[in-house]
Legacy VTK file of the C-alpha trace (Angstrom):
# vtk DataFile Version 3.0
C-alpha trace
ASCII
DATASET POLYDATA
POINTS 382 float
0.912 -1.007 6.392
1.235 -0.346 10.191
3.462 2.045 12.327
6.778 1.432 13.873
6.877 -1.259 16.271
9.617 -2.643 18.117
10.362 -6.254 19.514
12.705 -6.256 22.610
13.863 -9.373 24.084
15.236 -9.756 27.694
18.804 -10.165 26.364
18.650 -6.737 24.860
18.207 -7.892 21.199
15.808 -5.552 19.431
13.998 -6.113 16.065
12.192 -3.007 14.264
9.123 -3.732 12.252
5.603 -2.799 11.517
2.345 -3.162 13.685
-0.599 -5.197 12.541
-3.574 -6.138 14.567
-4.265 -4.099 17.601
-2.026 -1.171 18.491
-0.289 -1.086 21.825
1.910 -3.209 23.995
2.157 -6.793 25.101
4.647 -9.070 27.018
5.119 -12.732 26.894
7.751 -15.461 26.634
8.803 -15.584 22.867
8.737 -18.853 21.090
8.743 -20.084 17.413
6.181 -22.292 15.599
7.276 -24.297 12.481
3.955 -24.672 11.137
3.335 -23.488 7.544
-0.634 -23.015 8.041
-2.865 -23.374 11.011
-2.427 -19.758 12.297
-5.796 -19.410 13.679
-5.570 -22.674 15.453
-2.432 -21.777 17.052
-3.400 -18.336 18.124
-6.755 -19.766 19.814
-4.751 -22.764 21.641
-4.964 -21.973 25.123
-1.420 -23.595 25.598
-0.109 -20.303 24.208
-1.518 -18.253 27.063
1.503 -16.139 28.254
3.670 -16.641 25.109
4.174 -14.525 21.809
4.318 -16.867 18.891
6.882 -16.287 16.072
5.934 -18.132 12.765
8.741 -19.449 10.887
6.854 -19.629 7.607
7.136 -16.272 5.535
3.486 -15.205 5.022
0.578 -15.613 7.397
-2.972 -14.881 6.600
-3.350 -16.150 3.139
-6.600 -17.685 3.581
-8.013 -15.299 6.378
-9.994 -16.485 9.257
-13.418 -17.874 9.973
-15.754 -18.812 12.514
-14.983 -22.681 12.577
-11.202 -22.922 12.892
-10.777 -22.086 16.381
-9.530 -24.274 19.183
-11.095 -22.682 22.090
-13.846 -20.412 23.140
-13.156 -16.586 23.810
-10.852 -15.817 21.091
-7.053 -15.540 20.850
-5.179 -16.746 23.575
-1.642 -16.090 22.739
-0.168 -12.738 23.943
1.086 -11.402 20.637
2.041 -12.809 17.361
5.230 -12.178 15.171
5.442 -12.900 11.496
7.494 -11.791 8.342
4.456 -10.574 6.268
0.772 -10.362 6.770
-1.239 -11.177 3.524
-3.655 -8.064 3.358
-5.839 -9.773 0.660
-6.809 -13.097 1.795
-8.546 -15.538 -0.493
-10.638 -18.612 0.567
-14.135 -19.298 0.062
-14.442 -19.663 3.856
-12.812 -16.653 4.996
-14.828 -14.176 6.805
-12.113 -11.684 8.031
-8.420 -10.876 7.653
-5.845 -11.941 9.901
-4.914 -8.414 10.898
-8.596 -7.466 11.658
-9.214 -10.671 13.486
-6.360 -9.919 15.864
-7.503 -6.009 16.255
-10.892 -7.462 16.985
-9.340 -9.590 19.864
-7.046 -6.770 21.058
-4.088 -8.817 20.098
-0.789 -6.974 19.256
1.458 -8.201 16.367
4.570 -7.204 14.664
5.648 -7.893 10.915
8.461 -7.043 8.642
11.177 -8.293 10.728
13.822 -10.947 9.815
12.015 -14.007 11.486
14.603 -16.279 10.303
17.177 -14.343 12.252
14.695 -14.113 15.312
14.338 -18.006 14.914
17.969 -18.696 15.064
18.635 -16.432 18.026
16.023 -18.122 19.998
17.440 -21.515 19.184
20.899 -20.438 19.989
19.843 -18.605 23.121
16.700 -20.101 24.223
13.072 -18.901 24.462
12.919 -15.745 26.653
10.718 -12.830 27.738
10.018 -10.254 25.047
7.940 -7.097 24.681
6.128 -5.853 21.459
5.388 -2.253 21.455
3.832 0.360 18.868
3.275 2.874 21.896
6.643 3.191 23.017
9.754 3.401 20.555
12.594 3.795 23.049
14.183 0.236 23.150
15.980 0.951 26.568
12.598 1.448 28.371
10.980 -1.486 26.939
14.007 -3.534 28.013
13.541 -2.435 31.603
9.915 -3.508 31.245
10.557 -6.800 30.000
13.503 -7.408 32.534
11.091 -6.725 35.300
8.684 -9.238 34.439
8.976 -12.271 36.675
8.422 -14.808 33.705
5.715 -17.085 33.049
6.619 -19.523 35.715
5.422 -17.311 38.108
1.979 -17.204 36.963
-0.983 -19.892 36.727
-2.276 -19.459 33.314
-4.577 -22.514 33.633
-7.044 -20.383 35.826
-7.319 -17.908 33.153
-8.151 -20.463 30.388
-10.157 -23.117 32.102
-13.916 -23.513 31.851
-15.706 -21.908 34.905
-18.415 -24.662 35.132
-18.925 -28.266 33.819
-20.376 -29.070 30.326
-21.129 -31.878 28.081
-19.182 -31.976 24.688
-21.088 -33.716 21.885
-19.303 -32.761 18.657
-17.237 -35.205 16.772
-14.515 -34.632 14.030
-15.432 -32.469 10.768
-16.227 -34.028 7.759
-15.717 -32.700 4.227
-18.437 -30.173 3.345
-19.579 -29.898 7.107
-18.053 -26.909 8.911
-19.539 -27.683 12.404
-19.234 -30.460 15.057
-20.791 -33.630 14.158
-23.512 -34.583 16.537
-23.163 -37.163 19.292
-23.190 -40.763 17.771
-21.374 -39.788 14.594
-18.054 -41.469 15.846
-17.097 -45.048 15.865
-19.561 -46.223 18.634
-23.144 -46.006 19.125
-24.597 -43.902 21.991
-25.277 -47.000 23.939
-21.618 -48.070 23.652
-20.020 -45.072 24.555
-17.466 -44.826 27.428
-18.043 -42.105 30.084
-14.920 -39.907 30.227
-14.499 -36.770 32.638
-12.160 -34.234 30.931
-10.080 -31.830 33.112
-9.994 -28.576 31.426
-6.517 -27.328 31.962
-6.773 -25.287 28.574
-8.219 -28.212 26.353
-8.234 -27.782 22.587
-11.611 -28.522 20.885
-9.831 -30.903 18.505
-9.013 -33.304 21.677
-12.582 -33.483 22.580
-13.981 -33.967 18.723
-11.406 -37.048 18.573
-12.533 -38.490 21.815
-16.040 -38.424 20.726
-14.904 -40.301 17.407
-13.253 -42.960 19.630
-16.512 -43.618 21.318
-16.747 -41.498 24.560
-19.260 -39.500 25.946
-17.652 -36.447 27.465
-18.263 -34.210 30.493
-15.617 -31.322 30.784
-14.947 -30.071 34.277
-13.133 -27.027 35.656
-9.377 -27.491 36.259
-9.602 -27.134 40.142
-12.562 -29.733 40.358
-11.875 -32.056 43.364
-10.863 -35.609 42.530
-13.707 -36.903 44.917
-16.246 -34.975 42.832
-14.762 -36.574 39.537
-14.889 -40.154 41.073
-18.612 -39.225 42.180
-19.582 -39.025 38.345
-18.614 -42.507 38.060
-16.671 -42.252 34.868
-14.845 -45.065 32.936
-11.993 -42.778 32.522
-10.395 -39.475 32.862
-8.493 -37.147 30.650
-6.014 -34.515 32.008
-5.768 -31.972 29.016
-3.120 -29.808 27.538
-2.610 -26.291 29.002
-0.273 -23.282 29.483
2.751 -22.739 31.632
4.945 -24.364 34.128
3.243 -27.689 35.328
4.826 -27.388 38.763
2.355 -24.317 39.501
-0.583 -26.375 39.010
-0.491 -27.869 42.359
-4.159 -28.567 42.443
-3.722 -30.563 39.289
-0.972 -32.646 40.753
-2.911 -33.575 43.913
-6.095 -34.543 41.883
-4.054 -36.574 39.501
-2.353 -38.610 42.621
-5.831 -39.276 43.861
-7.227 -40.519 40.645
-4.187 -42.801 39.781
-4.980 -46.464 40.497
-8.947 -45.615 40.875
-9.667 -45.647 37.140
-7.618 -45.332 33.713
-5.979 -41.827 33.295
-4.873 -40.384 29.987
-2.962 -37.361 30.041
-1.771 -34.912 26.850
0.873 -32.425 26.917
0.359 -30.359 30.344
-1.853 -33.344 31.446
1.327 -35.796 30.695
3.490 -33.614 32.749
1.037 -33.264 35.845
0.934 -37.237 35.672
4.717 -37.366 35.985
4.782 -35.018 38.794
1.927 -36.777 40.511
3.910 -40.130 40.396
6.896 -38.417 42.128
8.973 -37.676 38.867
10.262 -34.260 37.978
9.939 -31.839 34.841
12.493 -29.936 33.104
12.252 -26.925 30.666
13.535 -27.263 27.136
15.843 -24.784 25.721
13.448 -23.450 23.161
10.413 -25.644 23.198
8.758 -27.848 20.777
6.117 -25.812 18.946
4.908 -26.681 15.319
3.429 -29.442 12.915
6.442 -31.198 11.799
8.063 -33.092 14.631
9.152 -36.763 14.051
8.235 -39.059 16.931
9.179 -42.809 17.236
6.490 -45.104 18.931
8.911 -47.462 20.578
6.725 -50.391 20.613
6.131 -50.577 16.735
9.044 -48.579 15.516
6.587 -46.552 13.568
7.611 -42.920 13.095
4.929 -40.290 13.169
5.232 -36.643 12.226
3.313 -34.911 15.162
1.938 -31.570 16.200
3.638 -30.089 19.247
3.161 -27.234 21.721
5.354 -27.388 24.833
8.220 -26.010 26.567
8.429 -28.550 29.576
9.273 -32.460 29.434
8.879 -35.305 31.867
12.158 -36.845 33.256
11.146 -40.524 32.726
14.362 -41.722 34.637
13.104 -39.596 37.523
10.129 -42.085 37.895
12.433 -44.742 38.775
10.720 -47.550 37.110
7.260 -46.929 37.666
6.486 -46.046 33.956
8.240 -47.065 30.669
9.052 -44.748 27.929
6.646 -45.196 24.755
7.658 -42.389 22.553
10.698 -40.515 21.562
11.347 -37.287 19.695
13.755 -37.679 16.852
15.030 -34.006 16.748
16.333 -34.145 20.078
15.791 -37.431 21.670
13.340 -36.007 24.617
10.811 -38.197 25.915
7.259 -38.043 24.385
5.127 -40.603 26.075
4.989 -42.953 29.006
2.835 -45.874 30.258
2.534 -47.134 33.888
4.051 -50.572 34.140
0.947 -51.719 36.195
-2.006 -49.365 36.371
-3.957 -48.097 33.347
-2.150 -44.544 33.178
-0.939 -43.586 29.822
0.165 -40.125 28.494
1.633 -38.136 25.595
3.886 -35.090 25.576
2.762 -34.446 21.625
-0.840 -33.582 20.561
-2.346 -36.479 18.807
-5.251 -34.612 17.752
-3.288 -32.192 15.772
-5.272 -28.944 14.779
-3.243 -27.764 13.054
-0.999 -30.761 12.029
-0.715 -34.082 10.610
-3.313 -36.920 11.744
-0.236 -39.594 12.254
-1.076 -39.904 15.856
-5.012 -39.757 15.808
-4.971 -43.667 16.574
-3.915 -42.779 20.149
-7.580 -42.038 21.002
-8.882 -45.513 19.795
-5.792 -47.070 21.423
-6.945 -45.541 24.907
-10.284 -46.583 24.540
-9.245 -50.174 23.836
-7.045 -49.995 26.731
-10.039 -49.307 28.948
-12.055 -52.288 27.398
-9.265 -54.640 27.971
-8.400 -53.335 31.526
-4.757 -52.982 31.039
-2.440 -49.969 30.801
LINES 1 383
382 0 1 2 3 4 5 6 7 8 9 10 11 12 13 14 15 16 17 18 19 20 21 22 23 24 25 26 27 28 29 30 31 32 33 34 35 36 37 38 39 40 41 42 43 44 45 46 47 48 49 50 51 52 53 54 55 56 57 58 59 60 61 62 63 64 65 66 67 68 69 70 71 72 73 74 75 76 77 78 79 80 81 82 83 84 85 86 87 88 89 90 91 92 93 94 95 96 97 98 99 100 101 102 103 104 105 106 107 108 109 110 111 112 113 114 115 116 117 118 119 120 121 122 123 124 125 126 127 128 129 130 131 132 133 134 135 136 137 138 139 140 141 142 143 144 145 146 147 148 149 150 151 152 153 154 155 156 157 158 159 160 161 162 163 164 165 166 167 168 169 170 171 172 173 174 175 176 177 178 179 180 181 182 183 184 185 186 187 188 189 190 191 192 193 194 195 196 197 198 199 200 201 202 203 204 205 206 207 208 209 210 211 212 213 214 215 216 217 218 219 220 221 222 223 224 225 226 227 228 229 230 231 232 233 234 235 236 237 238 239 240 241 242 243 244 245 246 247 248 249 250 251 252 253 254 255 256 257 258 259 260 261 262 263 264 265 266 267 268 269 270 271 272 273 274 275 276 277 278 279 280 281 282 283 284 285 286 287 288 289 290 291 292 293 294 295 296 297 298 299 300 301 302 303 304 305 306 307 308 309 310 311 312 313 314 315 316 317 318 319 320 321 322 323 324 325 326 327 328 329 330 331 332 333 334 335 336 337 338 339 340 341 342 343 344 345 346 347 348 349 350 351 352 353 354 355 356 357 358 359 360 361 362 363 364 365 366 367 368 369 370 371 372 373 374 375 376 377 378 379 380 381
């Protein structure tokens, strides 16, 4: 299956495998994801724009793909996909297409039949780096020239490529067993009349964040990433969410400036990139992790309760809490490497998380965070 395909990393490391998905060439930052399942959600997560994803589990595609398990509109957002083996005969009652066909339909290049364990160890030891997958060019020297000429993902604003072009209302709640579409508005924990109005900045929002917010009792309006803070305040919301998204947070200057104008005016909740933008807006700094956190098995401690939650993660950057000089307190810590996973402003209703409480894919240990934020709004505290 497939033709000879090469993966060439910026440090000169070469892996030879076979193609799957679309034929051709793709370039991006190569990262690894430790989830065993959820490949369709991972591929359609806008936070992966600009990146090529390596799955550490040995086989992908076993249960195919379907029309419901997507995390964004418009198809796959990852630049490429690297797996040990693609299952050519998926088996699941919900499956409508195989993984390879799905990627080909979306024009996404993949490589299989390589030693993904060796690749993962290499990335852990040497750090995430730019790479190129090609079934069109088989000379590794030419591919190395291409990848080294790439300026890196920090040179681009990928948020503009994945954000919505116009505002829209979202009403679908979390899926229930036997129902494969979003639940109607009012299906969550609060009746329509009791719902809090929230404006969601779409920096690359995952659908499961929106579903969980509906379940927590919010009425949602999603707006483009560059929407002015003054326009959002004119909507008279009860709260604002800064969503997840791709790339280097320092590139999203408009997001930082709008966050500055929103802080102190109304409650603000941030997830992943939104968390990083809040940190920068309050005068802090962000730093890049060596190989990032990507997967569904990361233990995080809630420092207020001592509870350890297994979380879903997808980020390469972190907020340096110490750089905020006492403006915030650390709320969560990653137990793999000790990195910062959440913060709360000491005076204002500003709260954010580095990990993904909505999962999709991953465990639901942190899903209670959405209800906690609504409670904060009702109580008027951070």
